[in-house]
mmCIF file of the N, C-alpha and C atoms, coordinates in Angstrom:
data_MODEL
# 
_entry.id   MODEL 
# 
loop_
_atom_site.group_PDB 
_atom_site.id 
_atom_site.type_symbol 
_atom_site.label_atom_id 
_atom_site.label_alt_id 
_atom_site.label_comp_id 
_atom_site.label_asym_id 
_atom_site.label_entity_id 
_atom_site.label_seq_id 
_atom_site.pdbx_PDB_ins_code 
_atom_site.Cartn_x 
_atom_site.Cartn_y 
_atom_site.Cartn_z 
_atom_site.occupancy 
_atom_site.B_iso_or_equiv 
_atom_site.pdbx_formal_charge 
_atom_site.auth_seq_id 
_atom_site.auth_comp_id 
_atom_site.auth_asym_id 
_atom_site.auth_atom_id 
_atom_site.pdbx_PDB_model_num 
ATOM 1   N N  . MET A 1 1  ? 0.850   -1.180 0.000   1.00 0.00 ? 1  MET A N  1 
ATOM 2   C CA . MET A 1 1  ? 0.000   0.000  0.000   1.00 0.00 ? 1  MET A CA 1 
ATOM 3   C C  . MET A 1 1  ? 0.896   1.243  0.000   1.00 0.00 ? 1  MET A C  1 
ATOM 4   N N  . PRO A 1 2  ? 0.612   2.207  -0.878  1.00 0.00 ? 2  PRO A N  1 
ATOM 5   C CA . PRO A 1 2  ? 1.444   3.390  -0.951  1.00 0.00 ? 2  PRO A CA 1 
ATOM 6   C C  . PRO A 1 2  ? 1.399   4.197  0.341   1.00 0.00 ? 2  PRO A C  1 
ATOM 7   N N  . THR A 1 3  ? 2.551   4.748  0.710   1.00 0.00 ? 3  THR A N  1 
ATOM 8   C CA . THR A 1 3  ? 2.619   5.548  1.924   1.00 0.00 ? 3  THR A CA 1 
ATOM 9   C C  . THR A 1 3  ? 2.607   7.043  1.633   1.00 0.00 ? 3  THR A C  1 
ATOM 10  N N  . ASP A 1 4  ? 2.657   7.415  0.384   1.00 0.00 ? 4  ASP A N  1 
ATOM 11  C CA . ASP A 1 4  ? 2.607   8.823  -0.005  1.00 0.00 ? 4  ASP A CA 1 
ATOM 12  C C  . ASP A 1 4  ? 1.214   9.375  0.304   1.00 0.00 ? 4  ASP A C  1 
ATOM 13  N N  . PRO A 1 5  ? 1.124   10.409 1.162   1.00 0.00 ? 5  PRO A N  1 
ATOM 14  C CA . PRO A 1 5  ? -0.200  10.926 1.533   1.00 0.00 ? 5  PRO A CA 1 
ATOM 15  C C  . PRO A 1 5  ? -0.965  11.564 0.376   1.00 0.00 ? 5  PRO A C  1 
ATOM 16  N N  . THR A 1 6  ? -0.312  11.839 -0.719  1.00 0.00 ? 6  THR A N  1 
ATOM 17  C CA . THR A 1 6  ? -1.006  12.425 -1.872  1.00 0.00 ? 6  THR A CA 1 
ATOM 18  C C  . THR A 1 6  ? -1.494  11.370 -2.857  1.00 0.00 ? 6  THR A C  1 
ATOM 19  N N  . HIS A 1 7  ? -1.158  10.098 -2.597  1.00 0.00 ? 7  HIS A N  1 
ATOM 20  C CA . HIS A 1 7  ? -1.499  9.040  -3.552  1.00 0.00 ? 7  HIS A CA 1 
ATOM 21  C C  . HIS A 1 7  ? -3.007  8.897  -3.751  1.00 0.00 ? 7  HIS A C  1 
ATOM 22  N N  . TRP A 1 8  ? -3.759  8.652  -2.669  1.00 0.00 ? 8  TRP A N  1 
ATOM 23  C CA . TRP A 1 8  ? -5.196  8.412  -2.820  1.00 0.00 ? 8  TRP A CA 1 
ATOM 24  C C  . TRP A 1 8  ? -5.959  9.628  -3.316  1.00 0.00 ? 8  TRP A C  1 
ATOM 25  N N  . PRO A 1 9  ? -5.612  10.833 -2.845  1.00 0.00 ? 9  PRO A N  1 
ATOM 26  C CA . PRO A 1 9  ? -6.292  11.991 -3.438  1.00 0.00 ? 9  PRO A CA 1 
ATOM 27  C C  . PRO A 1 9  ? -6.041  12.096 -4.948  1.00 0.00 ? 9  PRO A C  1 
ATOM 28  N N  . HIS A 1 10 ? -4.832  11.720 -5.381  1.00 0.00 ? 10 HIS A N  1 
ATOM 29  C CA . HIS A 1 10 ? -4.514  11.749 -6.814  1.00 0.00 ? 10 HIS A CA 1 
ATOM 30  C C  . HIS A 1 10 ? -5.327  10.696 -7.560  1.00 0.00 ? 10 HIS A C  1 
ATOM 31  N N  . VAL A 1 11 ? -5.406  9.491  -7.014  1.00 0.00 ? 11 VAL A N  1 
ATOM 32  C CA . VAL A 1 11 ? -6.202  8.422  -7.632  1.00 0.00 ? 11 VAL A CA 1 
ATOM 33  C C  . VAL A 1 11 ? -7.660  8.857  -7.720  1.00 0.00 ? 11 VAL A C  1 
ATOM 34  N N  . LYS A 1 12 ? -8.184  9.407  -6.626  1.00 0.00 ? 12 LYS A N  1 
ATOM 35  C CA . LYS A 1 12 ? -9.581  9.851  -6.602  1.00 0.00 ? 12 LYS A CA 1 
ATOM 36  C C  . LYS A 1 12 ? -9.826  10.938 -7.642  1.00 0.00 ? 12 LYS A C  1 
ATOM 37  N N  . ALA A 1 13 ? -8.905  11.891 -7.747  1.00 0.00 ? 13 ALA A N  1 
ATOM 38  C CA . ALA A 1 13 ? -9.065  12.974 -8.719  1.00 0.00 ? 13 ALA A CA 1 
ATOM 39  C C  . ALA A 1 13 ? -9.064  12.438 -10.146 1.00 0.00 ? 13 ALA A C  1 
ATOM 40  N N  . LEU A 1 14 ? -8.160  11.502 -10.449 1.00 0.00 ? 14 LEU A N  1 
ATOM 41  C CA . LEU A 1 14 ? -8.121  10.916 -11.792 1.00 0.00 ? 14 LEU A CA 1 
ATOM 42  C C  . LEU A 1 14 ? -9.385  10.113 -12.075 1.00 0.00 ? 14 LEU A C  1 
ATOM 43  N N  . PHE A 1 15 ? -9.860  9.380  -11.078 1.00 0.00 ? 15 PHE A N  1 
ATOM 44  C CA . PHE A 1 15 ? -11.094 8.612  -11.223 1.00 0.00 ? 15 PHE A CA 1 
ATOM 45  C C  . PHE A 1 15 ? -12.259 9.540  -11.549 1.00 0.00 ? 15 PHE A C  1 
ATOM 46  N N  . GLU A 1 16 ? -12.388 10.627 -10.791 1.00 0.00 ? 16 GLU A N  1 
ATOM 47  C CA . GLU A 1 16 ? -13.483 11.570 -11.031 1.00 0.00 ? 16 GLU A CA 1 
ATOM 48  C C  . GLU A 1 16 ? -13.353 12.240 -12.394 1.00 0.00 ? 16 GLU A C  1 
ATOM 49  N N  . GLU A 1 17 ? -12.116 12.551 -12.806 1.00 0.00 ? 17 GLU A N  1 
ATOM 50  C CA . GLU A 1 17 ? -11.915 13.125 -14.139 1.00 0.00 ? 17 GLU A CA 1 
ATOM 51  C C  . GLU A 1 17 ? -12.288 12.113 -15.215 1.00 0.00 ? 17 GLU A C  1 
ATOM 52  N N  . ALA A 1 18 ? -11.911 10.855 -15.008 1.00 0.00 ? 18 ALA A N  1 
ATOM 53  C CA . ALA A 1 18 ? -12.230 9.812  -15.985 1.00 0.00 ? 18 ALA A CA 1 
ATOM 54  C C  . ALA A 1 18 ? -13.740 9.644  -16.121 1.00 0.00 ? 18 ALA A C  1 
ATOM 55  N N  . LEU A 1 19 ? -14.460 9.724  -14.995 1.00 0.00 ? 19 LEU A N  1 
ATOM 56  C CA . LEU A 1 19 ? -15.919 9.608  -15.048 1.00 0.00 ? 19 LEU A CA 1 
ATOM 57  C C  . LEU A 1 19 ? -16.550 10.733 -15.864 1.00 0.00 ? 19 LEU A C  1 
ATOM 58  N N  . ALA A 1 20 ? -15.893 11.878 -15.886 1.00 0.00 ? 20 ALA A N  1 
ATOM 59  C CA . ALA A 1 20 ? -16.427 13.019 -16.636 1.00 0.00 ? 20 ALA A CA 1 
ATOM 60  C C  . ALA A 1 20 ? -16.282 12.824 -18.147 1.00 0.00 ? 20 ALA A C  1 
ATOM 61  N N  . HIS A 1 21 ? -15.429 11.890 -18.547 1.00 0.00 ? 21 HIS A N  1 
ATOM 62  C CA . HIS A 1 21 ? -15.250 11.593 -19.976 1.00 0.00 ? 21 HIS A CA 1 
ATOM 63  C C  . HIS A 1 21 ? -16.225 10.504 -20.405 1.00 0.00 ? 21 HIS A C  1 
ATOM 64  N N  . PRO A 1 22 ? -16.720 10.578 -21.624 1.00 0.00 ? 22 PRO A N  1 
ATOM 65  C CA . PRO A 1 22 ? -17.546 9.473  -22.124 1.00 0.00 ? 22 PRO A CA 1 
ATOM 66  C C  . PRO A 1 22 ? -16.736 8.173  -22.118 1.00 0.00 ? 22 PRO A C  1 
ATOM 67  N N  . PRO A 1 23 ? -17.379 7.037  -21.860 1.00 0.00 ? 23 PRO A N  1 
ATOM 68  C CA . PRO A 1 23 ? -16.642 5.768  -21.785 1.00 0.00 ? 23 PRO A CA 1 
ATOM 69  C C  . PRO A 1 23 ? -15.712 5.515  -22.972 1.00 0.00 ? 23 PRO A C  1 
ATOM 70  N N  . GLY A 1 24 ? -16.092 5.930  -24.157 1.00 0.00 ? 24 GLY A N  1 
ATOM 71  C CA . GLY A 1 24 ? -15.266 5.682  -25.335 1.00 0.00 ? 24 GLY A CA 1 
ATOM 72  C C  . GLY A 1 24 ? -13.981 6.491  -25.391 1.00 0.00 ? 24 GLY A C  1 
ATOM 73  N N  . THR A 1 25 ? -13.876 7.536  -24.579 1.00 0.00 ? 25 THR A N  1 
ATOM 74  C CA . THR A 1 25 ? -12.664 8.364  -24.599 1.00 0.00 ? 25 THR A CA 1 
ATOM 75  C C  . THR A 1 25 ? -11.809 8.188  -23.346 1.00 0.00 ? 25 THR A C  1 
ATOM 76  N N  . ARG A 1 26 ? -12.227 7.335  -22.436 1.00 0.00 ? 26 ARG A N  1 
ATOM 77  C CA . ARG A 1 26 ? -11.491 7.166  -21.181 1.00 0.00 ? 26 ARG A CA 1 
ATOM 78  C C  . ARG A 1 26 ? -10.111 6.551  -21.383 1.00 0.00 ? 26 ARG A C  1 
ATOM 79  N N  . THR A 1 27 ? -9.989  5.651  -22.343 1.00 0.00 ? 27 THR A N  1 
ATOM 80  C CA . THR A 1 27 ? -8.681  5.044  -22.596 1.00 0.00 ? 27 THR A CA 1 
ATOM 81  C C  . THR A 1 27 ? -7.666  6.112  -22.989 1.00 0.00 ? 27 THR A C  1 
ATOM 82  N N  . ASP A 1 28 ? -8.051  6.999  -23.891 1.00 0.00 ? 28 ASP A N  1 
ATOM 83  C CA . ASP A 1 28 ? -7.144  8.078  -24.286 1.00 0.00 ? 28 ASP A CA 1 
ATOM 84  C C  . ASP A 1 28 ? -6.829  8.984  -23.103 1.00 0.00 ? 28 ASP A C  1 
ATOM 85  N N  . PHE A 1 29 ? -7.844  9.284  -22.289 1.00 0.00 ? 29 PHE A N  1 
ATOM 86  C CA . PHE A 1 29 ? -7.610  10.116 -21.106 1.00 0.00 ? 29 PHE A CA 1 
ATOM 87  C C  . PHE A 1 29 ? -6.603  9.442  -20.178 1.00 0.00 ? 29 PHE A C  1 
ATOM 88  N N  . LEU A 1 30 ? -6.795  8.150  -19.899 1.00 0.00 ? 30 LEU A N  1 
ATOM 89  C CA . LEU A 1 30 ? -5.889  7.445  -18.998 1.00 0.00 ? 30 LEU A CA 1 
ATOM 90  C C  . LEU A 1 30 ? -4.489  7.325  -19.583 1.00 0.00 ? 30 LEU A C  1 
ATOM 91  N N  . ASP A 1 31 ? -4.391  7.146  -20.903 1.00 0.00 ? 31 ASP A N  1 
ATOM 92  C CA . ASP A 1 31 ? -3.069  7.129  -21.548 1.00 0.00 ? 31 ASP A CA 1 
ATOM 93  C C  . ASP A 1 31 ? -2.310  8.406  -21.225 1.00 0.00 ? 31 ASP A C  1 
ATOM 94  N N  . SER A 1 32 ? -3.006  9.521  -21.341 1.00 0.00 ? 32 SER A N  1 
ATOM 95  C CA . SER A 1 32 ? -2.383  10.818 -21.111 1.00 0.00 ? 32 SER A CA 1 
ATOM 96  C C  . SER A 1 32 ? -2.152  11.088 -19.626 1.00 0.00 ? 32 SER A C  1 
ATOM 97  N N  . ALA A 1 33 ? -3.150  10.813 -18.805 1.00 0.00 ? 33 ALA A N  1 
ATOM 98  C CA . ALA A 1 33 ? -3.075  11.164 -17.389 1.00 0.00 ? 33 ALA A CA 1 
ATOM 99  C C  . ALA A 1 33 ? -2.123  10.274 -16.592 1.00 0.00 ? 33 ALA A C  1 
ATOM 100 N N  . CYS A 1 34 ? -2.054  9.000  -16.941 1.00 0.00 ? 34 CYS A N  1 
ATOM 101 C CA . CYS A 1 34 ? -1.237  8.061  -16.170 1.00 0.00 ? 34 CYS A CA 1 
ATOM 102 C C  . CYS A 1 34 ? 0.141   7.845  -16.774 1.00 0.00 ? 34 CYS A C  1 
ATOM 103 N N  . GLU A 1 35 ? 0.322   8.264  -18.006 1.00 0.00 ? 35 GLU A N  1 
ATOM 104 C CA . GLU A 1 35 ? 1.581   8.107  -18.735 1.00 0.00 ? 35 GLU A CA 1 
ATOM 105 C C  . GLU A 1 35 ? 2.106   6.684  -18.569 1.00 0.00 ? 35 GLU A C  1 
ATOM 106 N N  . ASP A 1 36 ? 3.279   6.516  -17.959 1.00 0.00 ? 36 ASP A N  1 
ATOM 107 C CA . ASP A 1 36 ? 3.883   5.184  -17.825 1.00 0.00 ? 36 ASP A CA 1 
ATOM 108 C C  . ASP A 1 36 ? 3.653   4.558  -16.455 1.00 0.00 ? 36 ASP A C  1 
ATOM 109 N N  . ASN A 1 37 ? 2.752   5.122  -15.660 1.00 0.00 ? 37 ASN A N  1 
ATOM 110 C CA . ASN A 1 37 ? 2.495   4.603  -14.320 1.00 0.00 ? 37 ASN A CA 1 
ATOM 111 C C  . ASN A 1 37 ? 1.382   3.560  -14.380 1.00 0.00 ? 37 ASN A C  1 
ATOM 112 N N  . ALA A 1 38 ? 1.791   2.316  -14.635 1.00 0.00 ? 38 ALA A N  1 
ATOM 113 C CA . ALA A 1 38 ? 0.829   1.221  -14.805 1.00 0.00 ? 38 ALA A CA 1 
ATOM 114 C C  . ALA A 1 38 ? 0.039   0.947  -13.525 1.00 0.00 ? 38 ALA A C  1 
ATOM 115 N N  . ALA A 1 39 ? 0.677   1.090  -12.369 1.00 0.00 ? 39 ALA A N  1 
ATOM 116 C CA . ALA A 1 39 ? -0.018  0.831  -11.101 1.00 0.00 ? 39 ALA A CA 1 
ATOM 117 C C  . ALA A 1 39 ? -1.122  1.863  -10.870 1.00 0.00 ? 39 ALA A C  1 
ATOM 118 N N  . LEU A 1 40 ? -0.826  3.121  -11.154 1.00 0.00 ? 40 LEU A N  1 
ATOM 119 C CA . LEU A 1 40 ? -1.824  4.180  -11.014 1.00 0.00 ? 40 LEU A CA 1 
ATOM 120 C C  . LEU A 1 40 ? -2.992  3.925  -11.955 1.00 0.00 ? 40 LEU A C  1 
ATOM 121 N N  . ARG A 1 41 ? -2.681  3.600  -13.181 1.00 0.00 ? 41 ARG A N  1 
ATOM 122 C CA . ARG A 1 41 ? -3.725  3.336  -14.164 1.00 0.00 ? 41 ARG A CA 1 
ATOM 123 C C  . ARG A 1 41 ? -4.600  2.154  -13.737 1.00 0.00 ? 41 ARG A C  1 
ATOM 124 N N  . ALA A 1 42 ? -3.965  1.107  -13.228 1.00 0.00 ? 42 ALA A N  1 
ATOM 125 C CA . ALA A 1 42 ? -4.711  -0.077 -12.797 1.00 0.00 ? 42 ALA A CA 1 
ATOM 126 C C  . ALA A 1 42 ? -5.672  0.269  -11.655 1.00 0.00 ? 42 ALA A C  1 
ATOM 127 N N  . GLU A 1 43 ? -5.234  1.115  -10.730 1.00 0.00 ? 43 GLU A N  1 
ATOM 128 C CA . GLU A 1 43 ? -6.111  1.509  -9.625  1.00 0.00 ? 43 GLU A CA 1 
ATOM 129 C C  . GLU A 1 43 ? -7.319  2.293  -10.134 1.00 0.00 ? 43 GLU A C  1 
ATOM 130 N N  . VAL A 1 44 ? -7.081  3.225  -11.043 1.00 0.00 ? 44 VAL A N  1 
ATOM 131 C CA . VAL A 1 44 ? -8.174  4.019  -11.595 1.00 0.00 ? 44 VAL A CA 1 
ATOM 132 C C  . VAL A 1 44 ? -9.112  3.121  -12.396 1.00 0.00 ? 44 VAL A C  1 
ATOM 133 N N  . GLU A 1 45 ? -8.566  2.197  -13.165 1.00 0.00 ? 45 GLU A N  1 
ATOM 134 C CA . GLU A 1 45 ? -9.410  1.278  -13.945 1.00 0.00 ? 45 GLU A CA 1 
ATOM 135 C C  . GLU A 1 45 ? -10.242 0.384  -13.039 1.00 0.00 ? 45 GLU A C  1 
ATOM 136 N N  . ARG A 1 46 ? -9.685  -0.044 -11.896 1.00 0.00 ? 46 ARG A N  1 
ATOM 137 C CA . ARG A 1 46 ? -10.462 -0.859 -10.944 1.00 0.00 ? 46 ARG A CA 1 
ATOM 138 C C  . ARG A 1 46 ? -11.634 -0.050 -10.390 1.00 0.00 ? 46 ARG A C  1 
ATOM 139 N N  . LEU A 1 47 ? -11.385 1.214  -10.075 1.00 0.00 ? 47 LEU A N  1 
ATOM 140 C CA . LEU A 1 47 ? -12.469 2.064  -9.577  1.00 0.00 ? 47 LEU A CA 1 
ATOM 141 C C  . LEU A 1 47 ? -13.548 2.273  -10.644 1.00 0.00 ? 47 LEU A C  1 
ATOM 142 N N  . LEU A 1 48 ? -13.119 2.460  -11.884 1.00 0.00 ? 48 LEU A N  1 
ATOM 143 C CA . LEU A 1 48 ? -14.084 2.634  -12.977 1.00 0.00 ? 48 LEU A CA 1 
ATOM 144 C C  . LEU A 1 48 ? -14.921 1.367  -13.163 1.00 0.00 ? 48 LEU A C  1 
ATOM 145 N N  . ALA A 1 49 ? -14.271 0.207  -13.076 1.00 0.00 ? 49 ALA A N  1 
ATOM 146 C CA . ALA A 1 49 ? -14.994 -1.061 -13.222 1.00 0.00 ? 49 ALA A CA 1 
ATOM 147 C C  . ALA A 1 49 ? -15.981 -1.253 -12.071 1.00 0.00 ? 49 ALA A C  1 
ATOM 148 N N  . ALA A 1 50 ? -15.568 -0.914 -10.854 1.00 0.00 ? 50 ALA A N  1 
ATOM 149 C CA . ALA A 1 50 ? -16.460 -1.044 -9.699  1.00 0.00 ? 50 ALA A CA 1 
ATOM 150 C C  . ALA A 1 50 ? -17.652 -0.105 -9.849  1.00 0.00 ? 50 ALA A C  1 
ATOM 151 N N  . ASP A 1 51 ? -17.406 1.095  -10.343 1.00 0.00 ? 51 ASP A N  1 
ATOM 152 C CA . ASP A 1 51 ? -18.491 2.049  -10.559 1.00 0.00 ? 51 ASP A CA 1 
ATOM 153 C C  . ASP A 1 51 ? -19.480 1.510  -11.591 1.00 0.00 ? 51 ASP A C  1 
ATOM 154 N N  . GLN A 1 52 ? -18.963 0.932  -12.655 1.00 0.00 ? 52 GLN A N  1 
ATOM 155 C CA . GLN A 1 52 ? -19.842 0.371  -13.690 1.00 0.00 ? 52 GLN A CA 1 
ATOM 156 C C  . GLN A 1 52 ? -20.634 -0.804 -13.146 1.00 0.00 ? 52 GLN A C  1 
ATOM 157 N N  . ASN A 1 53 ? -19.977 -1.656 -12.342 1.00 0.00 ? 53 ASN A N  1 
ATOM 158 C CA . ASN A 1 53 ? -20.670 -2.802 -11.753 1.00 0.00 ? 53 ASN A CA 1 
ATOM 159 C C  . ASN A 1 53 ? -21.786 -2.343 -10.816 1.00 0.00 ? 53 ASN A C  1 
ATOM 160 N N  . ALA A 1 54 ? -21.552 -1.257 -10.077 1.00 0.00 ? 54 ALA A N  1 
ATOM 161 C CA . ALA A 1 54 ? -22.591 -0.729 -9.190  1.00 0.00 ? 54 ALA A CA 1 
ATOM 162 C C  . ALA A 1 54 ? -23.780 -0.237 -10.013 1.00 0.00 ? 54 ALA A C  1 
ATOM 163 N N  . ASP A 1 55 ? -23.506 0.437  -11.119 1.00 0.00 ? 55 ASP A N  1 
ATOM 164 C CA . ASP A 1 55 ? -24.597 0.895  -11.989 1.00 0.00 ? 55 ASP A CA 1 
ATOM 165 C C  . ASP A 1 55 ? -25.366 -0.290 -12.558 1.00 0.00 ? 55 ASP A C  1 
ATOM 166 N N  . ASP A 1 56 ? -24.637 -1.317 -12.982 1.00 0.00 ? 56 ASP A N  1 
ATOM 167 C CA . ASP A 1 56 ? -25.286 -2.505 -13.537 1.00 0.00 ? 56 ASP A CA 1 
ATOM 168 C C  . ASP A 1 56 ? -26.166 -3.182 -12.493 1.00 0.00 ? 56 ASP A C  1 
ATOM 169 N N  . PHE A 1 57 ? -25.678 -3.238 -11.256 1.00 0.00 ? 57 PHE A N  1 
ATOM 170 C CA . PHE A 1 57 ? -26.460 -3.855 -10.182 1.00 0.00 ? 57 PHE A CA 1 
ATOM 171 C C  . PHE A 1 57 ? -27.770 -3.104 -9.977  1.00 0.00 ? 57 PHE A C  1 
ATOM 172 N N  . LEU A 1 58 ? -27.684 -1.785 -9.934  1.00 0.00 ? 58 LEU A N  1 
ATOM 173 C CA . LEU A 1 58 ? -28.902 -0.996 -9.736  1.00 0.00 ? 58 LEU A CA 1 
ATOM 174 C C  . LEU A 1 58 ? -29.854 -1.153 -10.909 1.00 0.00 ? 58 LEU A C  1 
ATOM 175 N N  . ASP A 1 59 ? -29.332 -1.190 -12.129 1.00 0.00 ? 59 ASP A N  1 
ATOM 176 C CA . ASP A 1 59 ? -30.182 -1.385 -13.297 1.00 0.00 ? 59 ASP A CA 1 
ATOM 177 C C  . ASP A 1 59 ? -30.863 -2.747 -13.235 1.00 0.00 ? 59 ASP A C  1 
ATOM 178 N N  . ASP A 1 60 ? -30.106 -3.779 -12.881 1.00 0.00 ? 60 ASP A N  1 
ATOM 179 C CA . ASP A 1 60 ? -30.664 -5.126 -12.789 1.00 0.00 ? 60 ASP A CA 1 
ATOM 180 C C  . ASP A 1 60 ? -31.701 -5.216 -11.676 1.00 0.00 ? 60 ASP A C  1 
ATOM 181 N N  . SER A 1 61 ? -31.453 -4.534 -10.562 1.00 0.00 ? 61 SER A N  1 
ATOM 182 C CA . SER A 1 61 ? -32.383 -4.589 -9.431  1.00 0.00 ? 61 SER A CA 1 
ATOM 183 C C  . SER A 1 61 ? -33.725 -3.977 -9.786  1.00 0.00 ? 61 SER A C  1 
ATOM 184 N N  . SER A 1 62 ? -33.701 -2.856 -10.479 1.00 0.00 ? 62 SER A N  1 
ATOM 185 C CA . SER A 1 62 ? -34.972 -2.233 -10.825 1.00 0.00 ? 62 SER A CA 1 
ATOM 186 C C  . SER A 1 62 ? -35.750 -3.106 -11.803 1.00 0.00 ? 62 SER A C  1 
ATOM 187 N N  . ALA A 1 63 ? -35.055 -3.783 -12.680 1.00 0.00 ? 63 ALA A N  1 
ATOM 188 C CA . ALA A 1 63 ? -35.735 -4.674 -13.611 1.00 0.00 ? 63 ALA A CA 1 
ATOM 189 C C  . ALA A 1 63 ? -36.331 -5.872 -12.868 1.00 0.00 ? 63 ALA A C  1 
ATOM 190 N N  . LEU A 1 64 ? -35.636 -6.307 -11.840 1.00 0.00 ? 64 LEU A N  1 
ATOM 191 C CA . LEU A 1 64 ? -36.106 -7.464 -11.075 1.00 0.00 ? 64 LEU A CA 1 
ATOM 192 C C  . LEU A 1 64 ? -37.252 -7.103 -10.144 1.00 0.00 ? 64 LEU A C  1 
ATOM 193 N N  . PHE A 1 65 ? -37.107 -6.004 -9.408  1.00 0.00 ? 65 PHE A N  1 
ATOM 194 C CA . PHE A 1 65 ? -38.093 -5.659 -8.388  1.00 0.00 ? 65 PHE A CA 1 
ATOM 195 C C  . PHE A 1 65 ? -39.204 -4.745 -8.881  1.00 0.00 ? 65 PHE A C  1 
ATOM 196 N N  . GLY A 1 66 ? -38.993 -4.051 -9.970  1.00 0.00 ? 66 GLY A N  1 
ATOM 197 C CA . GLY A 1 66 ? -40.006 -3.151 -10.496 1.00 0.00 ? 66 GLY A CA 1 
ATOM 198 C C  . GLY A 1 66 ? -41.363 -3.811 -10.690 1.00 0.00 ? 66 GLY A C  1 
ATOM 199 N N  . PRO A 1 67 ? -41.423 -4.961 -11.370 1.00 0.00 ? 67 PRO A N  1 
ATOM 200 C CA . PRO A 1 67 ? -42.726 -5.624 -11.552 1.00 0.00 ? 67 PRO A CA 1 
ATOM 201 C C  . PRO A 1 67 ? -43.370 -6.034 -10.227 1.00 0.00 ? 67 PRO A C  1 
ATOM 202 N N  . LEU A 1 68 ? -42.559 -6.390 -9.240  1.00 0.00 ? 68 LEU A N  1 
ATOM 203 C CA . LEU A 1 68 ? -43.122 -6.745 -7.940  1.00 0.00 ? 68 LEU A CA 1 
ATOM 204 C C  . LEU A 1 68 ? -43.787 -5.541 -7.287  1.00 0.00 ? 68 LEU A C  1 
ATOM 205 N N  . LEU A 1 69 ? -43.139 -4.380 -7.406  1.00 0.00 ? 69 LEU A N  1 
ATOM 206 C CA . LEU A 1 69 ? -43.719 -3.169 -6.827  1.00 0.00 ? 69 LEU A CA 1 
ATOM 207 C C  . LEU A 1 69 ? -44.990 -2.765 -7.560  1.00 0.00 ? 69 LEU A C  1 
ATOM 208 N N  . ASP A 1 70 ? -45.025 -2.999 -8.859  1.00 0.00 ? 70 ASP A N  1 
ATOM 209 C CA . ASP A 1 70 ? -46.219 -2.660 -9.632  1.00 0.00 ? 70 ASP A CA 1 
ATOM 210 C C  . ASP A 1 70 ? -47.435 -3.475 -9.183  1.00 0.00 ? 70 ASP A C  1 
ATOM 211 N N  . ASP A 1 71 ? -47.191 -4.666 -8.653  1.00 0.00 ? 71 ASP A N  1 
ATOM 212 C CA . ASP A 1 71 ? -48.285 -5.533 -8.230  1.00 0.00 ? 71 ASP A CA 1 
ATOM 213 C C  . ASP A 1 71 ? -48.792 -5.236 -6.818  1.00 0.00 ? 71 ASP A C  1 
ATOM 214 N N  . LEU A 1 72 ? -48.085 -4.370 -6.082  1.00 0.00 ? 72 LEU A N  1 
ATOM 215 C CA . LEU A 1 72 ? -48.526 -4.041 -4.728  1.00 0.00 ? 72 LEU A CA 1 
ATOM 216 C C  . LEU A 1 72 ? -49.796 -3.197 -4.771  1.00 0.00 ? 72 LEU A C  1 
ATOM 217 N N  . PRO A 1 73 ? -50.669 -3.392 -3.804  1.00 0.00 ? 73 PRO A N  1 
ATOM 218 C CA . PRO A 1 73 ? -51.829 -2.506 -3.719  1.00 0.00 ? 73 PRO A CA 1 
ATOM 219 C C  . PRO A 1 73 ? -51.360 -1.061 -3.552  1.00 0.00 ? 73 PRO A C  1 
ATOM 220 N N  . THR A 1 74 ? -52.091 -0.135 -4.099  1.00 0.00 ? 74 THR A N  1 
ATOM 221 C CA . THR A 1 74 ? -51.707 1.272  -4.107  1.00 0.00 ? 74 THR A CA 1 
ATOM 222 C C  . THR A 1 74 ? -51.429 1.811  -2.707  1.00 0.00 ? 74 THR A C  1 
ATOM 223 N N  . HIS A 1 75 ? -52.196 1.392  -1.718  1.00 0.00 ? 75 HIS A N  1 
ATOM 224 C CA . HIS A 1 75 ? -51.999 1.938  -0.375  1.00 0.00 ? 75 HIS A CA 1 
ATOM 225 C C  . HIS A 1 75 ? -50.656 1.522  0.228   1.00 0.00 ? 75 HIS A C  1 
ATOM 226 N N  . LEU A 1 76 ? -50.001 0.532  -0.323  1.00 0.00 ? 76 LEU A N  1 
ATOM 227 C CA . LEU A 1 76 ? -48.686 0.121  0.188   1.00 0.00 ? 76 LEU A CA 1 
ATOM 228 C C  . LEU A 1 76 ? -47.547 0.885  -0.478  1.00 0.00 ? 76 LEU A C  1 
ATOM 229 N N  . HIS A 1 77 ? -47.835 1.720  -1.439  1.00 0.00 ? 77 HIS A N  1 
ATOM 230 C CA . HIS A 1 77 ? -46.790 2.457  -2.142  1.00 0.00 ? 77 HIS A CA 1 
ATOM 231 C C  . HIS A 1 77 ? -46.288 3.654  -1.354  1.00 0.00 ? 77 HIS A C  1 
ATOM 232 N N  . ARG A 1 78 ? -47.010 4.055  -0.326  1.00 0.00 ? 78 ARG A N  1 
ATOM 233 C CA . ARG A 1 78 ? -46.579 5.201  0.460   1.00 0.00 ? 78 ARG A CA 1 
ATOM 234 C C  . ARG A 1 78 ? -46.384 4.764  1.906   1.00 0.00 ? 78 ARG A C  1 
ATOM 235 N N  . VAL A 1 79 ? -45.593 5.526  2.602   1.00 0.00 ? 79 VAL A N  1 
ATOM 236 C CA . VAL A 1 79 ? -45.360 5.236  4.012   1.00 0.00 ? 79 VAL A CA 1 
ATOM 237 C C  . VAL A 1 79 ? -45.964 6.365  4.822   1.00 0.00 ? 79 VAL A C  1 
ATOM 238 N N  . ASP A 1 80 ? -46.890 6.023  5.691   1.00 0.00 ? 80 ASP A N  1 
ATOM 239 C CA . ASP A 1 80 ? -47.505 7.020  6.561   1.00 0.00 ? 80 ASP A CA 1 
ATOM 240 C C  . ASP A 1 80 ? -46.803 7.002  7.909   1.00 0.00 ? 80 ASP A C  1 
ATOM 241 N N  . PRO A 1 81 ? -46.673 8.169  8.532   1.00 0.00 ? 81 PRO A N  1 
ATOM 242 C CA . PRO A 1 81 ? -46.096 8.188  9.880   1.00 0.00 ? 81 PRO A CA 1 
ATOM 243 C C  . PRO A 1 81 ? -46.997 7.429  10.859  1.00 0.00 ? 81 PRO A C  1 
ATOM 244 N N  . LEU A 1 82 ? -46.380 6.800  11.790  1.00 0.00 ? 82 LEU A N  1 
ATOM 245 C CA . LEU A 1 82 ? -47.133 6.067  12.811  1.00 0.00 ? 82 LEU A CA 1 
ATOM 246 C C  . LEU A 1 82 ? -47.505 7.030  13.935  1.00 0.00 ? 82 LEU A C  1 
ATOM 247 N N  . TYR A 1 83 ? -48.762 7.033  14.320  1.00 0.00 ? 83 TYR A N  1 
ATOM 248 C CA . TYR A 1 83 ? -49.220 7.906  15.415  1.00 0.00 ? 83 TYR A CA 1 
ATOM 249 C C  . TYR A 1 83 ? -49.780 7.069  16.523  1.00 0.00 ? 83 TYR A C  1 
# 
């Protein structure tokens, strides 16, 4: 694990910059931003993959649970405070 205190803020900044680029241009961005630092690039790519997997999970969940929610009686769609 890197001991440089600026390492993780740098990784986070590159990750956030990469997210701002369309997926098709991220490779070029990482080529430029990481230059010859393969370890840095690998960390940013892992974060990008995890972010994509999280999005995929949420997309899959709504497809799975959406029809179940549609079948609930209307009065169960809202939560009323308990008095």
